[in-house]
Each structure stands twice: as C-alpha cells, then as structure tokens.
C-alpha positions in Angstrom: 21.8 233.4 184.7 23.2 229.9 184.1 21.2 227.8 181.6 21.8 225.0 179.2 23.4 221.5 179.5 26.9 220.6 178.4 28.5 217.2 178.3 32.0 217.5 179.7 34.9 215.3 180.7 36.7 215.1 184.1 40.4 214.9 183.7 42.6 212.3 185.4 42.9 214.6 188.5 39.1 215.0 188.8 39.1 218.5 187.3 36.2 219.9 185.3 36.8 222.5 182.7 34.0 225.1 182.9 32.7 226.0 179.4 34.1 229.3 178.2 30.6 230.7 177.8 30.1 230.4 181.6 33.6 231.2 183.0 33.5 235.0 183.1 29.9 235.1 184.6 30.7 232.4 187.1 33.9 234.2 188.1 32.1 237.5 188.5 29.2 236.1 190.4 31.4 234.0 192.7 33.9 236.7 193.8 36.5 234.0 193.2 34.9 231.3 195.5 32.6 228.6 194.3 30.8 226.1 196.5 30.3 222.4 195.5 28.0 220.3 197.6 25.9 217.1 197.4 22.2 217.0 196.4 19.7 214.4 197.5 19.1 213.3 193.9 22.8 212.2 193.8 24.1 215.0 191.7 26.3 217.9 192.8 25.4 221.5 193.1 27.8 224.3 192.0 27.0 227.7 193.4 28.8 231.0 193.4 29.5 231.6 197.0 27.3 234.7 197.3 24.3 232.7 196.0 25.1 229.7 198.3 25.4 231.7 201.5 21.7 232.5 202.1 20.8 228.8 201.3 23.4 227.6 203.8 22.2 230.0 206.4 18.6 228.9 206.0 19.6 225.3 206.3 21.7 225.9 209.4 18.8 227.8 211.0 16.7 224.6 211.0 16.4 222.5 214.1 19.1 219.8 214.6 16.6 217.9 216.7 14.3 217.3 213.7 15.6 214.2 211.9 14.8 215.5 208.4 16.4 218.9 209.1 19.5 217.3 210.6 19.8 215.0 207.5 19.6 217.9 205.1 22.2 219.8 207.1 24.5 216.8 207.0 24.1 216.4 203.3 24.2 220.0 202.1 26.4 221.7 204.6 28.4 218.7 205.6 29.5 218.1 202.0 30.0 221.7 201.0 33.5 222.5 199.8 34.8 225.9 198.8 36.8 225.7 195.5 38.2 228.2 193.0 38.6 227.8 189.2 42.3 227.7 188.2 43.8 229.9 185.6 42.6 227.5 182.9 39.0 227.6 184.1 39.1 224.2 185.7 37.4 223.2 188.9 38.6 220.4 191.1 35.9 218.0 192.2 36.9 216.3 195.4 37.1 212.5 195.3 34.4 212.2 198.0 32.0 214.3 195.9 32.8 212.4 192.7 32.1 209.2 194.6 28.8 210.5 196.0 27.5 211.5 192.6 29.1 208.5 190.8 31.0 210.8 188.5 33.2 209.1 186.0 34.8 210.4 182.8 31.8 212.0 181.2 29.6 214.4 183.3 26.9 216.9 182.6 26.9 220.5 183.7 23.3 221.7 183.8 22.4 225.4 184.3 19.7 226.0 186.9 19.6 229.8 186.8 21.6 230.8 189.9 23.7 227.7 190.0 24.6 224.5 188.2 23.9 220.8 188.7 26.7 218.3 187.9 25.4 214.9 186.9 27.0 211.6 186.0 26.2 210.6 182.4 24.0 207.7 183.7 22.3 210.0 186.2 21.5 212.7 183.6 20.1 210.1 181.2 17.9 208.7 184.0 16.6 212.2 184.7 15.8 212.7 181.0 14.0 209.3 180.8 11.9 210.2 183.8 10.8 213.5 182.2 9.7 211.7 179.0 8.0 209.0 181.0 5.7 211.6 182.6 4.1 212.2 179.2 0.9 214.2 179.6 0.4 213.8 183.3 0.1 217.6 183.7 2.4 220.1 185.3 3.4 220.3 188.9 1.9 222.9 191.3 3.0 226.4 190.4 3.5 225.6 186.8 -0.2 224.7 185.8 -0.6 227.8 183.6 2.8 227.5 181.8 2.5 227.9 178.1 5.4 227.2 175.7 
C-alpha cells in the first residue's frame, strides 16, 4: 500500500527519483513495468502495471459513442505510457505528461493506496487549500460515519 506525500525534484532530463521507502514495493508490485497517465484534475497517475490493467480494461469497455466515455478514454488510455525505473530508482516523466500536469522542478508524489498521484507544487498546494476551505461542511457520501 502506497501512502504519504513527498516533495521531490525532477532532474534536468525529467526524471523523478522514487523515494527509497517505496522503490522495492513498487518494483515488486509492478513486475518491472509502471504506467504513467493523465488525470482530469491535472495531475499524473503512477500505477504498477498489474493494478492499472483492470482500470484500463474497464475504461476501454465503455462506449466510444458516449462523449464523456470517449473523453475519458482519450485522457486516461490515450496518455498512458509504460515506463520502468532505472537502476537508480528514477522514473522518466515524458515531456507531454510534464506539460499536461504543469510539472516543473518541485513535484509531489502522493500515495493513494494502489497507486500514486504526481502533482506540481502549485497544484498540490491548491488541493491542500481546497481541503481546508471545506471546513465543517461534512463528509462526502460513503464517509459520513468516519471517525478519526
């Protein structure tokens, strides 16, 4: 399970060094192949390939004639790229995906259980501000009885 947020730097070639605490688990879960793709919230998703495959298959099973389904296919599957970590635990983020998510030098790797989100620094700060702005509005459906 991947959890926690880490501020990281992209190098000059667009590579992201996966934190050591996640490398082994990510390598084992991925079978050597990771999938990077775009998310509608303008971040990137990083999945071990076995976790991505059922999501991809479900998206591809949707009707191409429905405009929303077609748009989701184009975004998620159309932007998906298979990548592998190099021997130093770095992951290349393609220029197109860096541009989509507006990634610059500092980025955030955010664990989401089965996968990671990769955010620009500004995008992650915006997400944090939105959470705090919700205040005491209550919890979304499915989490109403959550107690911390």
